[in-house]
C-alpha positions, 0 to 999 in steps of 0.5 A: 164222353162222345167222340168229336166227330160225332158230336159237334161243338156248340158254336163251332162248325163239325169237323171230321176226323180226317181234317183233325188228323191232317191238321194235327199232321200239319202242325207238328210238321210246321213245328219240326220244319227248319225255320228261315229269317230273311233279315230283311235289310240286312247283309247277308254274309257266309261265314268265309265271307264275315271271316274275311271282313273281319280280318279287315276290319279288326282293330285288334289285328290292325294293331298286331299287323303294326308290331309285325311292321315295326319288328320287321323295320327292326330286323332289317335296321339290324342287318346294317350292324357291321357297316361303318358308322360315318359321322360330319363334326363341325365346331365353331371354337374360340381357341388360345394357343401360347408357344415358346421357342428356344433358338439354342445355338442361333441365340448368340447370333441373333443376340446383336440384332436385339433378338432374345435367345427364347421367343414366345407366341401367343394367338388367340382366334375363332377357328371353324373345325369341321371334320368327317369321321368314320368306325367299322366294327371288326370284331365285337365279341359277338354282339353283332350276330346275337343282336341280329338273331334276337331281331329275327326271333322278335319277328317271329314272336310278333308274327305268332301274336298276329297269328295267335290274335287272328285265331282269337278273332275267328273264334270270337266270330265262330261263337257269334255268328253260329250264335245267331244261327242258333237264336234265330232257329230258338226264336222260331221254335218258340214261336211255333211252340207259342202258336201251338199252344194258342191253338191248343187253348183255342180247342181247349176253349171250345171243348169246354163250352161242349162239355168235353174238357174241363176248366182246369184243362183250359187253365192249363193250357192258358198258363202253358200258352203264357210261359211259351209266350214269355220264352217267345220274348226272351228268345227275341231278345236273345237274338237281338243281343247276338244280331248287334254283337255280330253287326259290331264285331264286323262294323258293319252299318247295318245288321248282318245275317248269316247263311251258312247253316249250323252244321255237323260232320256225322263221321268221327274227327281225325285221330287225337294224335294228329291234332296233337302233333299240329298243335305242337308244330303251329300253335301261335303260343308255342311258336311265341315262347319259341321265339322268346326263348331264342331272344333270351338266348341271344341275350346271354350271349350279348351279355358274355360278349361284353367281356370280350375286346372290340376291335374296329377300324377308324379314319378321319378327314379335316374338311378345312385345312386353310384354318387347321392348327399345327397340331391337327393332322390333314387326315388319320387312319388306323385300326383300334382295340378297346376293352373295359377292364372295369365296368360298373354294370357288374358283368358276370351278374348281367350274365347269370341274370340273362341265363335266369331269364332263358331259364325261365323262357325255356320253363314257360315253354315246357309248360305251355306245350303240356297245357296245349296238349291238355287243351287239344284233348278237352276240346276233341273230346267236346266235339265228339260229345257234340257230334254224339248227342246230335245224332242222338237227338235225331232219333229224339225229334222223330219220337217226339213228333210222333207223340205230339201227333197222337196227344193232340188226336187223343185230346180231340177224341177226349182220350188225353188230357190238356197236360199230355198235349202241352208236355208233347208239344214242349218235348218237341220243341226242347228236342228241336232246340237241343239239336240245334244246341249240340250242333252249335256246341259242335261248331264251337268245338271244331273251332276251338280245337282248330285254334289250339292246333293253330288252323282256324283257317280250315274251319270253312273247309270242315263246314263245306264237308259237313253232311249234317246242317240245321239251316234258318 
């Protein structure tokens, strides 16, 4: 078998060896270089810009914020529970009044005048009876402070739920935003692999016509090129899916491009103990359960207060004395005590039920704390795994790039088969995609770790600290 640079291929021009080497080096570098996708006509957003947009347009966040506002209003309302209740009572009523008056000692005196010893009076009329009534609690057995503390805990619960929803929405944005980065990178690599295999097929056809390559090698190149085309189309569809998902997530009218690159911080993350402590202090689910526990505790106090008497001030003022009955006072003021001797609600059972709810809430909180600790460990290990894989793939890509260069050169000199070139190119493409996937897994694992620690707002700060990036 003769060397390619010494034997011209029929139907093609003569290629000096240095041109072959230059072309091979150019192709391998083109495959390994970082791709760029301009997303013509798209709105380009950094991750932080996309996050701020999401916080503004998310309907789920709007719903949870409305819930917080409602709980705050109820908390404000509970602050006036010790103020008096003042009510205006207006009645238009039909009445009848009968009265018998015994004249007693006057009876003999008035008898000569024809007046009986017992007088009977009767009156029937419509009367307007307006009155103003005020009551103010002095002692409720602890119901008022318990209700106020429960309202405050309800606000904390709503705020924790809102924070949790915000963390969840941001986590979804991380997956979608950097998923688009990964999909765009994969599409570029798949396109480079397809184009490279097409050039390899062209070379194989030329070498077949020159009697250097066999028909089997040309068929191998054709099959590999066709598979690369299918992979490219699949990558295109994947990119379209994640692009539309990001657009809808941000409620955008047009496609959204991303310019915050996939990133990795090459140094190890902080000690896991620090993340464990942060999770115990700030995880939204734990904050929510603590608030639920406080509400259950106040529920016990409310039920216990029902076994105690209530003391209150009261007063009433007649607003239309000219039309008052003889038995109605102009005004009245006093202090009252109320105590239910018997209640149909079975108050001891109500207390027992409230205590059971408190025990349930406390047990749920302990279980959640354990699950959060497990989640921190899992996320931290996933983060470290992705970081280590990314760093290891750096050297693999260098080796795959050099291997492709040598295999292409050997094939043109008749020292390697078509399968050798195909395998080398696929290995380089696979290594490039795997490194990008490792960076994506690192970013997602970092987001998961920050989410479980209640610190998703710090994600952008971590991105700015990255010393390894894969831009489009």
